[in-house]
N, CA, C, O and CB atoms as a CASP TS submission, in Angstrom:
PFRMAT TS
TARGET T0000
AUTHOR 0000-0000-0000
METHOD Language model
MODEL 1
PARENT N/A
ATOM      1  N   MET     1       0.838  -1.183   0.000  1.00  0.00           N
ATOM      2  CA  MET     1       0.000   0.000   0.000  1.00  0.00           C
ATOM      3  C   MET     1       0.878   1.240   0.000  1.00  0.00           C
ATOM      4  O   MET     1       1.963   1.257   0.580  1.00  0.00           O
ATOM      5  CB  MET     1      -0.950   0.002   1.211  1.00  0.00           C
ATOM      6  N   SER     2       0.388   2.263  -0.657  1.00  0.00           N
ATOM      7  CA  SER     2       1.135   3.512  -0.686  1.00  0.00           C
ATOM      8  C   SER     2       0.680   4.407   0.461  1.00  0.00           C
ATOM      9  O   SER     2      -0.397   4.230   1.029  1.00  0.00           O
ATOM     10  CB  SER     2       0.955   4.229  -2.042  1.00  0.00           C
ATOM     11  N   ASP     3       1.524   5.357   0.776  1.00  0.00           N
ATOM     12  CA  ASP     3       1.210   6.307   1.837  1.00  0.00           C
ATOM     13  C   ASP     3       0.771   7.623   1.221  1.00  0.00           C
ATOM     14  O   ASP     3       1.308   8.048   0.198  1.00  0.00           O
ATOM     15  CB  ASP     3       2.424   6.519   2.771  1.00  0.00           C
ATOM     16  N   LYS     4      -0.200   8.263   1.844  1.00  0.00           N
ATOM     17  CA  LYS     4      -0.737   9.532   1.362  1.00  0.00           C
ATOM     18  C   LYS     4      -0.775  10.520   2.526  1.00  0.00           C
ATOM     19  O   LYS     4      -1.018  10.122   3.665  1.00  0.00           O
ATOM     20  CB  LYS     4      -2.159   9.345   0.739  1.00  0.00           C
ATOM     21  N   PRO     5      -0.536  11.806   2.250  1.00  0.00           N
ATOM     22  CA  PRO     5      -0.604  12.805   3.323  1.00  0.00           C
ATOM     23  C   PRO     5      -2.030  13.335   3.500  1.00  0.00           C
ATOM     24  O   PRO     5      -2.733  13.582   2.521  1.00  0.00           O
ATOM     25  CB  PRO     5       0.356  13.971   3.029  1.00  0.00           C
ATOM     26  N   ILE     6      -2.443  13.503   4.743  1.00  0.00           N
ATOM     27  CA  ILE     6      -3.701  14.180   5.058  1.00  0.00           C
ATOM     28  C   ILE     6      -3.376  15.314   6.012  1.00  0.00           C
ATOM     29  O   ILE     6      -2.338  15.301   6.674  1.00  0.00           O
ATOM     30  CB  ILE     6      -4.759  13.192   5.680  1.00  0.00           C
ATOM     31  N   GLU     7      -4.269  16.299   6.082  1.00  0.00           N
ATOM     32  CA  GLU     7      -4.041  17.426   6.970  1.00  0.00           C
ATOM     33  C   GLU     7      -4.992  17.329   8.152  1.00  0.00           C
ATOM     34  O   GLU     7      -6.211  17.291   7.980  1.00  0.00           O
ATOM     35  CB  GLU     7      -4.222  18.768   6.224  1.00  0.00           C
ATOM     36  N   VAL     8      -4.432  17.289   9.342  1.00  0.00           N
ATOM     37  CA  VAL     8      -5.215  17.217  10.571  1.00  0.00           C
ATOM     38  C   VAL     8      -4.726  18.325  11.494  1.00  0.00           C
ATOM     39  O   VAL     8      -3.555  18.344  11.872  1.00  0.00           O
ATOM     40  CB  VAL     8      -5.092  15.805  11.256  1.00  0.00           C
ATOM     41  N   ASP     9      -5.605  19.243  11.858  1.00  0.00           N
ATOM     42  CA  ASP     9      -5.275  20.372  12.728  1.00  0.00           C
ATOM     43  C   ASP     9      -4.092  21.176  12.213  1.00  0.00           C
ATOM     44  O   ASP     9      -3.268  21.641  13.001  1.00  0.00           O
ATOM     45  CB  ASP     9      -4.980  19.879  14.125  1.00  0.00           C
ATOM     46  N   GLY    10      -4.001  21.345  10.900  1.00  0.00           N
ATOM     47  CA  GLY    10      -2.931  22.139  10.315  1.00  0.00           C
ATOM     48  C   GLY    10      -1.626  21.398  10.106  1.00  0.00           C
ATOM     49  O   GLY    10      -0.682  21.961   9.550  1.00  0.00           O
ATOM     50  N   ASN    11      -1.550  20.156  10.536  1.00  0.00           N
ATOM     51  CA  ASN    11      -0.333  19.366  10.370  1.00  0.00           C
ATOM     52  C   ASN    11      -0.569  18.269   9.347  1.00  0.00           C
ATOM     53  O   ASN    11      -1.625  17.636   9.329  1.00  0.00           O
ATOM     54  CB  ASN    11       0.121  18.761  11.715  1.00  0.00           C
ATOM     55  N   GLU    12       0.430  18.048   8.492  1.00  0.00           N
ATOM     56  CA  GLU    12       0.314  16.961   7.526  1.00  0.00           C
ATOM     57  C   GLU    12       0.804  15.669   8.164  1.00  0.00           C
ATOM     58  O   GLU    12       1.886  15.611   8.747  1.00  0.00           O
ATOM     59  CB  GLU    12       1.114  17.275   6.236  1.00  0.00           C
ATOM     60  N   ILE    13      -0.022  14.633   8.036  1.00  0.00           N
ATOM     61  CA  ILE    13       0.303  13.327   8.581  1.00  0.00           C
ATOM     62  C   ILE    13       0.256  12.330   7.434  1.00  0.00           C
ATOM     63  O   ILE    13      -0.672  12.355   6.626  1.00  0.00           O
ATOM     64  CB  ILE    13      -0.677  12.922   9.735  1.00  0.00           C
ATOM     65  N   VAL    14       1.247  11.457   7.357  1.00  0.00           N
ATOM     66  CA  VAL    14       1.289  10.448   6.312  1.00  0.00           C
ATOM     67  C   VAL    14       0.582   9.197   6.834  1.00  0.00           C
ATOM     68  O   VAL    14       0.953   8.641   7.868  1.00  0.00           O
ATOM     69  CB  VAL    14       2.764  10.133   5.881  1.00  0.00           C
ATOM     70  N   VAL    15      -0.450   8.764   6.090  1.00  0.00           N
ATOM     71  CA  VAL    15      -1.242   7.606   6.499  1.00  0.00           C
ATOM     72  C   VAL    15      -1.340   6.626   5.339  1.00  0.00           C
ATOM     73  O   VAL    15      -0.953   6.938   4.212  1.00  0.00           O
ATOM     74  CB  VAL    15      -2.657   8.036   6.972  1.00  0.00           C
ATOM     75  N   ARG    16      -1.862   5.435   5.629  1.00  0.00           N
ATOM     76  CA  ARG    16      -2.050   4.445   4.571  1.00  0.00           C
ATOM     77  C   ARG    16      -3.138   4.910   3.608  1.00  0.00           C
ATOM     78  O   ARG    16      -3.927   5.801   3.924  1.00  0.00           O
ATOM     79  CB  ARG    16      -2.412   3.066   5.170  1.00  0.00           C
ATOM     80  N   GLU    17      -3.167   4.295   2.435  1.00  0.00           N
ATOM     81  CA  GLU    17      -4.104   4.699   1.393  1.00  0.00           C
ATOM     82  C   GLU    17      -5.560   4.488   1.812  1.00  0.00           C
ATOM     83  O   GLU    17      -6.407   5.323   1.495  1.00  0.00           O
ATOM     84  CB  GLU    17      -3.819   3.930   0.117  1.00  0.00           C
ATOM     85  N   ASP    18      -5.873   3.403   2.508  1.00  0.00           N
ATOM     86  CA  ASP    18      -7.255   3.156   2.922  1.00  0.00           C
ATOM     87  C   ASP    18      -7.718   4.187   3.948  1.00  0.00           C
ATOM     88  O   ASP    18      -8.880   4.593   3.927  1.00  0.00           O
ATOM     89  CB  ASP    18      -7.395   1.744   3.498  1.00  0.00           C
ATOM     90  N   THR    19      -6.837   4.612   4.836  1.00  0.00           N
ATOM     91  CA  THR    19      -7.179   5.653   5.803  1.00  0.00           C
ATOM     92  C   THR    19      -7.370   6.985   5.094  1.00  0.00           C
ATOM     93  O   THR    19      -8.249   7.768   5.453  1.00  0.00           O
ATOM     94  CB  THR    19      -6.091   5.773   6.885  1.00  0.00           C
ATOM     95  N   PHE    20      -6.544   7.236   4.089  1.00  0.00           N
ATOM     96  CA  PHE    20      -6.675   8.451   3.288  1.00  0.00           C
ATOM     97  C   PHE    20      -8.029   8.499   2.595  1.00  0.00           C
ATOM     98  O   PHE    20      -8.683   9.542   2.599  1.00  0.00           O
ATOM     99  CB  PHE    20      -5.548   8.537   2.253  1.00  0.00           C
ATOM    100  N   LYS    21      -8.461   7.394   2.000  1.00  0.00           N
ATOM    101  CA  LYS    21      -9.741   7.347   1.300  1.00  0.00           C
ATOM    102  C   LYS    21     -10.900   7.508   2.282  1.00  0.00           C
ATOM    103  O   LYS    21     -11.895   8.158   1.961  1.00  0.00           O
ATOM    104  CB  LYS    21      -9.881   6.027   0.524  1.00  0.00           C
ATOM    105  N   ALA    22     -10.784   6.930   3.464  1.00  0.00           N
ATOM    106  CA  ALA    22     -11.830   7.078   4.473  1.00  0.00           C
ATOM    107  C   ALA    22     -11.926   8.529   4.936  1.00  0.00           C
ATOM    108  O   ALA    22     -13.024   9.053   5.123  1.00  0.00           O
ATOM    109  CB  ALA    22     -11.559   6.150   5.673  1.00  0.00           C
ATOM    110  N   HIS    23     -10.790   9.171   5.120  1.00  0.00           N
ATOM    111  CA  HIS    23     -10.762  10.575   5.534  1.00  0.00           C
ATOM    112  C   HIS    23     -11.398  11.447   4.464  1.00  0.00           C
ATOM    113  O   HIS    23     -12.166  12.354   4.781  1.00  0.00           O
ATOM    114  CB  HIS    23      -9.317  11.038   5.814  1.00  0.00           C
ATOM    115  N   ARG    24     -11.091  11.185   3.211  1.00  0.00           N
ATOM    116  CA  ARG    24     -11.656  11.941   2.097  1.00  0.00           C
ATOM    117  C   ARG    24     -13.167  11.701   2.002  1.00  0.00           C
ATOM    118  O   ARG    24     -13.922  12.631   1.720  1.00  0.00           O
ATOM    119  CB  ARG    24     -10.962  11.549   0.770  1.00  0.00           C
ATOM    120  N   GLY    25     -13.609  10.469   2.234  1.00  0.00           N
ATOM    121  CA  GLY    25     -15.033  10.152   2.188  1.00  0.00           C
ATOM    122  C   GLY    25     -15.821  10.866   3.271  1.00  0.00           C
ATOM    123  O   GLY    25     -16.927  11.346   3.022  1.00  0.00           O
ATOM    124  N   VAL    26     -15.263  10.940   4.461  1.00  0.00           N
ATOM    125  CA  VAL    26     -15.935  11.632   5.561  1.00  0.00           C
ATOM    126  C   VAL    26     -16.036  13.119   5.258  1.00  0.00           C
ATOM    127  O   VAL    26     -17.053  13.749   5.548  1.00  0.00           O
ATOM    128  CB  VAL    26     -15.186  11.404   6.892  1.00  0.00           C
ATOM    129  N   ARG    27     -14.983  13.678   4.674  1.00  0.00           N
ATOM    130  CA  ARG    27     -15.004  15.104   4.328  1.00  0.00           C
ATOM    131  C   ARG    27     -16.079  15.386   3.272  1.00  0.00           C
ATOM    132  O   ARG    27     -16.827  16.356   3.393  1.00  0.00           O
ATOM    133  CB  ARG    27     -13.616  15.557   3.812  1.00  0.00           C
ATOM    134  N   TRP    28     -16.156  14.541   2.242  1.00  0.00           N
ATOM    135  CA  TRP    28     -17.172  14.737   1.206  1.00  0.00           C
ATOM    136  C   TRP    28     -18.583  14.535   1.759  1.00  0.00           C
ATOM    137  O   TRP    28     -19.511  15.238   1.359  1.00  0.00           O
ATOM    138  CB  TRP    28     -16.927  13.777   0.040  1.00  0.00           C
ATOM    139  N   ALA    29     -18.745  13.592   2.662  1.00  0.00           N
ATOM    140  CA  ALA    29     -20.062  13.373   3.268  1.00  0.00           C
ATOM    141  C   ALA    29     -20.504  14.616   4.041  1.00  0.00           C
ATOM    142  O   ALA    29     -21.674  14.994   3.985  1.00  0.00           O
ATOM    143  CB  ALA    29     -20.035  12.140   4.204  1.00  0.00           C
ATOM    144  N   GLY    30     -19.599  15.240   4.744  1.00  0.00           N
ATOM    145  CA  GLY    30     -19.917  16.471   5.473  1.00  0.00           C
ATOM    146  C   GLY    30     -20.295  17.602   4.549  1.00  0.00           C
ATOM    147  O   GLY    30     -21.230  18.352   4.830  1.00  0.00           O
ATOM    148  N   ILE    31     -19.568  17.735   3.430  1.00  0.00           N
ATOM    149  CA  ILE    31     -19.866  18.783   2.461  1.00  0.00           C
ATOM    150  C   ILE    31     -21.230  18.562   1.831  1.00  0.00           C
ATOM    151  O   ILE    31     -22.009  19.506   1.699  1.00  0.00           O
ATOM    152  CB  ILE    31     -18.789  18.838   1.380  1.00  0.00           C
ATOM    153  N   VAL    32     -21.532  17.327   1.439  1.00  0.00           N
ATOM    154  CA  VAL    32     -22.820  17.012   0.821  1.00  0.00           C
ATOM    155  C   VAL    32     -23.961  17.243   1.803  1.00  0.00           C
ATOM    156  O   VAL    32     -25.003  17.773   1.419  1.00  0.00           O
ATOM    157  CB  VAL    32     -22.839  15.560   0.321  1.00  0.00           C
ATOM    158  N   LEU    33     -23.785  16.860   3.049  1.00  0.00           N
ATOM    159  CA  LEU    33     -24.817  17.073   4.070  1.00  0.00           C
ATOM    160  C   LEU    33     -25.066  18.559   4.285  1.00  0.00           C
ATOM    161  O   LEU    33     -26.216  18.987   4.392  1.00  0.00           O
ATOM    162  CB  LEU    33     -24.411  16.409   5.395  1.00  0.00           C
ATOM    163  N   ALA    34     -24.008  19.341   4.350  1.00  0.00           N
ATOM    164  CA  ALA    34     -24.163  20.787   4.523  1.00  0.00           C
ATOM    165  C   ALA    34     -24.891  21.408   3.333  1.00  0.00           C
ATOM    166  O   ALA    34     -25.727  22.292   3.517  1.00  0.00           O
ATOM    167  CB  ALA    34     -22.793  21.453   4.708  1.00  0.00           C
ATOM    168  N   LEU    35     -24.587  20.962   2.129  1.00  0.00           N
ATOM    169  CA  LEU    35     -25.274  21.480   0.942  1.00  0.00           C
ATOM    170  C   LEU    35     -26.746  21.100   0.938  1.00  0.00           C
ATOM    171  O   LEU    35     -27.593  21.908   0.559  1.00  0.00           O
ATOM    172  CB  LEU    35     -24.605  20.965  -0.327  1.00  0.00           C
ATOM    173  N   MET    36     -27.058  19.884   1.355  1.00  0.00           N
ATOM    174  CA  MET    36     -28.460  19.461   1.421  1.00  0.00           C
ATOM    175  C   MET    36     -29.235  20.318   2.412  1.00  0.00           C
ATOM    176  O   MET    36     -30.354  20.741   2.122  1.00  0.00           O
ATOM    177  CB  MET    36     -28.560  17.978   1.813  1.00  0.00           C
ATOM    178  N   VAL    37     -28.658  20.576   3.566  1.00  0.00           N
ATOM    179  CA  VAL    37     -29.313  21.417   4.574  1.00  0.00           C
ATOM    180  C   VAL    37     -29.512  22.824   4.025  1.00  0.00           C
ATOM    181  O   VAL    37     -30.562  23.429   4.242  1.00  0.00           O
ATOM    182  CB  VAL    37     -28.482  21.461   5.883  1.00  0.00           C
ATOM    183  N   LEU    38     -28.527  23.346   3.324  1.00  0.00           N
ATOM    184  CA  LEU    38     -28.631  24.682   2.743  1.00  0.00           C
ATOM    185  C   LEU    38     -29.735  24.749   1.693  1.00  0.00           C
ATOM    186  O   LEU    38     -30.495  25.718   1.662  1.00  0.00           O
ATOM    187  CB  LEU    38     -27.299  25.096   2.126  1.00  0.00           C
ATOM    188  N   ILE    39     -29.835  23.747   0.842  1.00  0.00           N
ATOM    189  CA  ILE    39     -30.868  23.724  -0.195  1.00  0.00           C
ATOM    190  C   ILE    39     -32.261  23.645   0.433  1.00  0.00           C
ATOM    191  O   ILE    39     -33.173  24.349  -0.001  1.00  0.00           O
ATOM    192  CB  ILE    39     -30.645  22.533  -1.151  1.00  0.00           C
ATOM    193  N   VAL    40     -32.431  22.802   1.444  1.00  0.00           N
ATOM    194  CA  VAL    40     -33.731  22.691   2.122  1.00  0.00           C
ATOM    195  C   VAL    40     -34.083  24.000   2.814  1.00  0.00           C
ATOM    196  O   VAL    40     -35.241  24.417   2.789  1.00  0.00           O
ATOM    197  CB  VAL    40     -33.716  21.534   3.149  1.00  0.00           C
ATOM    198  N   LEU    41     -33.111  24.651   3.427  1.00  0.00           N
ATOM    199  CA  LEU    41     -33.353  25.924   4.105  1.00  0.00           C
ATOM    200  C   LEU    41     -33.771  27.000   3.106  1.00  0.00           C
ATOM    201  O   LEU    41     -34.704  27.759   3.367  1.00  0.00           O
ATOM    202  CB  LEU    41     -32.100  26.371   4.872  1.00  0.00           C
ATOM    203  N   VAL    42     -33.090  27.070   1.974  1.00  0.00           N
ATOM    204  CA  VAL    42     -33.443  28.056   0.948  1.00  0.00           C
ATOM    205  C   VAL    42     -34.846  27.778   0.407  1.00  0.00           C
ATOM    206  O   VAL    42     -35.632  28.709   0.224  1.00  0.00           O
ATOM    207  CB  VAL    42     -32.408  28.038  -0.206  1.00  0.00           C
ATOM    208  N   ALA    43     -35.166  26.516   0.151  1.00  0.00           N
ATOM    209  CA  ALA    43     -36.501  26.174  -0.348  1.00  0.00           C
ATOM    210  C   ALA    43     -37.577  26.531   0.674  1.00  0.00           C
ATOM    211  O   ALA    43     -38.630  27.053   0.307  1.00  0.00           O
ATOM    212  CB  ALA    43     -36.577  24.678  -0.693  1.00  0.00           C
ATOM    213  N   PHE    44     -37.325  26.258   1.938  1.00  0.00           N
ATOM    214  CA  PHE    44     -38.289  26.585   2.992  1.00  0.00           C
ATOM    215  C   PHE    44     -38.501  28.084   3.094  1.00  0.00           C
ATOM    216  O   PHE    44     -39.638  28.550   3.158  1.00  0.00           O
ATOM    217  CB  PHE    44     -37.821  26.033   4.337  1.00  0.00           C
ATOM    218  N   LEU    45     -37.409  28.844   3.110  1.00  0.00           N
ATOM    219  CA  LEU    45     -37.534  30.294   3.239  1.00  0.00           C
ATOM    220  C   LEU    45     -38.192  30.911   2.008  1.00  0.00           C
ATOM    221  O   LEU    45     -38.963  31.863   2.130  1.00  0.00           O
ATOM    222  CB  LEU    45     -36.163  30.924   3.466  1.00  0.00           C
ATOM    223  N   THR    46     -37.896  30.380   0.833  1.00  0.00           N
ATOM    224  CA  THR    46     -38.545  30.868  -0.380  1.00  0.00           C
ATOM    225  C   THR    46     -40.046  30.618  -0.328  1.00  0.00           C
ATOM    226  O   THR    46     -40.834  31.502  -0.664  1.00  0.00           O
ATOM    227  CB  THR    46     -37.939  30.200  -1.618  1.00  0.00           C
ATOM    228  N   GLY    47     -40.442  29.436   0.085  1.00  0.00           N
ATOM    229  CA  GLY    47     -41.866  29.121   0.215  1.00  0.00           C
ATOM    230  C   GLY    47     -42.541  29.976   1.258  1.00  0.00           C
ATOM    231  O   GLY    47     -43.657  30.451   1.048  1.00  0.00           O
ATOM    232  N   LEU    48     -41.880  30.177   2.376  1.00  0.00           N
ATOM    233  CA  LEU    48     -42.458  30.985   3.450  1.00  0.00           C
ATOM    234  C   LEU    48     -42.616  32.435   3.014  1.00  0.00           C
ATOM    235  O   LEU    48     -43.650  33.053   3.269  1.00  0.00           O
ATOM    236  CB  LEU    48     -41.590  30.905   4.709  1.00  0.00           C
ATOM    237  N   LEU    49     -41.603  32.976   2.362  1.00  0.00           N
ATOM    238  CA  LEU    49     -41.682  34.366   1.922  1.00  0.00           C
ATOM    239  C   LEU    49     -42.706  34.557   0.810  1.00  0.00           C
ATOM    240  O   LEU    49     -43.397  35.575   0.774  1.00  0.00           O
ATOM    241  CB  LEU    49     -40.322  34.842   1.453  1.00  0.00           C
ATOM    242  N   SER    50     -42.808  33.604  -0.082  1.00  0.00           N
ATOM    243  CA  SER    50     -43.796  33.746  -1.155  1.00  0.00           C
ATOM    244  C   SER    50     -45.216  33.561  -0.625  1.00  0.00           C
ATOM    245  O   SER    50     -46.149  34.179  -1.138  1.00  0.00           O
ATOM    246  CB  SER    50     -43.518  32.734  -2.275  1.00  0.00           C
ATOM    247  N   ALA    51     -45.389  32.728   0.383  1.00  0.00           N
ATOM    248  CA  ALA    51     -46.720  32.519   0.961  1.00  0.00           C
ATOM    249  C   ALA    51     -47.167  33.729   1.764  1.00  0.00           C
ATOM    250  O   ALA    51     -48.361  34.019   1.839  1.00  0.00           O
ATOM    251  CB  ALA    51     -46.729  31.275   1.847  1.00  0.00           C
ATOM    252  N   SER    52     -46.222  34.432   2.361  1.00  0.00           N
ATOM    253  CA  SER    52     -46.592  35.568   3.204  1.00  0.00           C
ATOM    254  C   SER    52     -46.342  36.905   2.510  1.00  0.00           C
ATOM    255  O   SER    52     -46.261  37.936   3.178  1.00  0.00           O
ATOM    256  CB  SER    52     -45.821  35.518   4.512  1.00  0.00           C
ATOM    257  N   ALA    53     -46.220  36.904   1.197  1.00  0.00           N
ATOM    258  CA  ALA    53     -45.931  38.138   0.469  1.00  0.00           C
ATOM    259  C   ALA    53     -47.050  39.168   0.630  1.00  0.00           C
ATOM    260  O   ALA    53     -46.782  40.369   0.647  1.00  0.00           O
ATOM    261  CB  ALA    53     -45.716  37.834  -1.010  1.00  0.00           C
ATOM    262  N   ASP    54     -48.290  38.716   0.747  1.00  0.00           N
ATOM    263  CA  ASP    54     -49.398  39.657   0.902  1.00  0.00           C
ATOM    264  C   ASP    54     -49.735  39.931   2.364  1.00  0.00           C
ATOM    265  O   ASP    54     -50.690  40.648   2.659  1.00  0.00           O
ATOM    266  CB  ASP    54     -50.621  39.129   0.191  1.00  0.00           C
ATOM    267  N   GLY    55     -48.961  39.367   3.270  1.00  0.00           N
ATOM    268  CA  GLY    55     -49.177  39.602   4.691  1.00  0.00           C
ATOM    269  C   GLY    55     -50.113  38.616   5.352  1.00  0.00           C
ATOM    270  O   GLY    55     -50.313  38.683   6.565  1.00  0.00           O
ATOM    271  N   ASP    56     -50.694  37.699   4.589  1.00  0.00           N
ATOM    272  CA  ASP    56     -51.634  36.730   5.142  1.00  0.00           C
ATOM    273  C   ASP    56     -51.218  35.333   4.694  1.00  0.00           C
ATOM    274  O   ASP    56     -51.272  35.015   3.506  1.00  0.00           O
ATOM    275  CB  ASP    56     -53.096  37.046   4.697  1.00  0.00           C
ATOM    276  N   ILE    57     -50.808  34.510   5.636  1.00  0.00           N
ATOM    277  CA  ILE    57     -50.405  33.140   5.317  1.00  0.00           C
ATOM    278  C   ILE    57     -51.650  32.264   5.360  1.00  0.00           C
ATOM    279  O   ILE    57     -52.228  32.052   6.426  1.00  0.00           O
ATOM    280  CB  ILE    57     -49.306  32.613   6.312  1.00  0.00           C
ATOM    281  N   ASP    58     -52.061  31.757   4.210  1.00  0.00           N
ATOM    282  CA  ASP    58     -53.243  30.920   4.114  1.00  0.00           C
ATOM    283  C   ASP    58     -52.859  29.451   4.046  1.00  0.00           C
ATOM    284  O   ASP    58     -51.775  29.089   3.587  1.00  0.00           O
ATOM    285  CB  ASP    58     -54.074  31.307   2.897  1.00  0.00           C
ATOM    286  N   THR    59     -53.777  28.615   4.515  1.00  0.00           N
ATOM    287  CA  THR    59     -53.589  27.177   4.384  1.00  0.00           C
ATOM    288  C   THR    59     -54.001  26.764   2.980  1.00  0.00           C
ATOM    289  O   THR    59     -54.725  27.504   2.315  1.00  0.00           O
ATOM    290  CB  THR    59     -54.405  26.399   5.459  1.00  0.00           C
ATOM    291  N   PRO    60     -53.562  25.610   2.515  1.00  0.00           N
ATOM    292  CA  PRO    60     -53.973  25.162   1.187  1.00  0.00           C
ATOM    293  C   PRO    60     -55.492  25.044   1.047  1.00  0.00           C
ATOM    294  O   PRO    60     -56.030  25.294  -0.031  1.00  0.00           O
ATOM    295  CB  PRO    60     -53.331  23.829   0.877  1.00  0.00           C
ATOM    296  N   GLY    61     -56.178  24.672   2.107  1.00  0.00           N
ATOM    297  CA  GLY    61     -57.642  24.579   2.064  1.00  0.00           C
ATOM    298  C   GLY    61     -58.305  25.932   1.830  1.00  0.00           C
ATOM    299  O   GLY    61     -59.244  26.033   1.040  1.00  0.00           O
ATOM    300  N   LYS    62     -57.823  26.976   2.512  1.00  0.00           N
ATOM    301  CA  LYS    62     -58.363  28.322   2.309  1.00  0.00           C
ATOM    302  C   LYS    62     -58.106  28.810   0.896  1.00  0.00           C
ATOM    303  O   LYS    62     -58.969  29.441   0.287  1.00  0.00           O
ATOM    304  CB  LYS    62     -57.758  29.298   3.314  1.00  0.00           C
ATOM    305  N   ILE    63     -56.929  28.523   0.374  1.00  0.00           N
ATOM    306  CA  ILE    63     -56.605  28.946  -0.988  1.00  0.00           C
ATOM    307  C   ILE    63     -57.523  28.246  -1.984  1.00  0.00           C
ATOM    308  O   ILE    63     -58.018  28.879  -2.917  1.00  0.00           O
ATOM    309  CB  ILE    63     -55.124  28.647  -1.318  1.00  0.00           C
ATOM    310  N   GLU    64     -57.753  26.962  -1.799  1.00  0.00           N
ATOM    311  CA  GLU    64     -58.619  26.197  -2.709  1.00  0.00           C
ATOM    312  C   GLU    64     -60.052  26.723  -2.646  1.00  0.00           C
ATOM    313  O   GLU    64     -60.707  26.867  -3.678  1.00  0.00           O
ATOM    314  CB  GLU    64     -58.587  24.686  -2.355  1.00  0.00           C
ATOM    315  N   ASN    65     -60.537  27.009  -1.443  1.00  0.00           N
ATOM    316  CA  ASN    65     -61.911  27.505  -1.303  1.00  0.00           C
ATOM    317  C   ASN    65     -62.050  28.904  -1.884  1.00  0.00           C
ATOM    318  O   ASN    65     -63.115  29.237  -2.405  1.00  0.00           O
ATOM    319  CB  ASN    65     -62.334  27.507   0.172  1.00  0.00           C
ATOM    320  N   SER    66     -61.043  29.710  -1.817  1.00  0.00           N
ATOM    321  CA  SER    66     -61.144  31.078  -2.342  1.00  0.00           C
ATOM    322  C   SER    66     -61.126  31.083  -3.863  1.00  0.00           C
ATOM    323  O   SER    66     -61.697  31.983  -4.478  1.00  0.00           O
ATOM    324  CB  SER    66     -59.999  31.946  -1.803  1.00  0.00           C
ATOM    325  N   THR    67     -60.486  30.106  -4.477  1.00  0.00           N
ATOM    326  CA  THR    67     -60.485  30.057  -5.952  1.00  0.00           C
ATOM    327  C   THR    67     -61.775  29.482  -6.517  1.00  0.00           C
ATOM    328  O   THR    67     -62.093  29.717  -7.682  1.00  0.00           O
ATOM    329  CB  THR    67     -59.308  29.231  -6.447  1.00  0.00           C
ATOM    330  N   ARG    68     -62.518  28.739  -5.718  1.00  0.00           N
ATOM    331  CA  ARG    68     -63.784  28.154  -6.195  1.00  0.00           C
ATOM    332  C   ARG    68     -64.904  29.175  -6.224  1.00  0.00           C
ATOM    333  O   ARG    68     -65.839  29.043  -7.015  1.00  0.00           O
ATOM    334  CB  ARG    68     -64.192  26.980  -5.314  1.00  0.00           C
ATOM    335  N   ASN    69     -64.829  30.183  -5.383  1.00  0.00           N
ATOM    336  CA  ASN    69     -65.911  31.173  -5.292  1.00  0.00           C
ATOM    337  C   ASN    69     -65.778  32.250  -6.324  1.00  0.00           C
ATOM    338  O   ASN    69     -66.608  33.157  -6.380  1.00  0.00           O
ATOM    339  CB  ASN    69     -65.945  31.797  -3.925  1.00  0.00           C
TER
END
């Protein structure tokens, strides 16, 4: 197995290749999770702001009943 450097607390440490791949996988998992949370937050805030644009947040039932009349 080859050795690869990783950075931990600002210091480079030489580790085995499998440990390097695991470290890289954990880092990517954290990045993907953070992006998912950001996308959900943006979608939620966009929906909330668009629903309350007129100052009155209606339920889907109220909206449906108002369009029928």
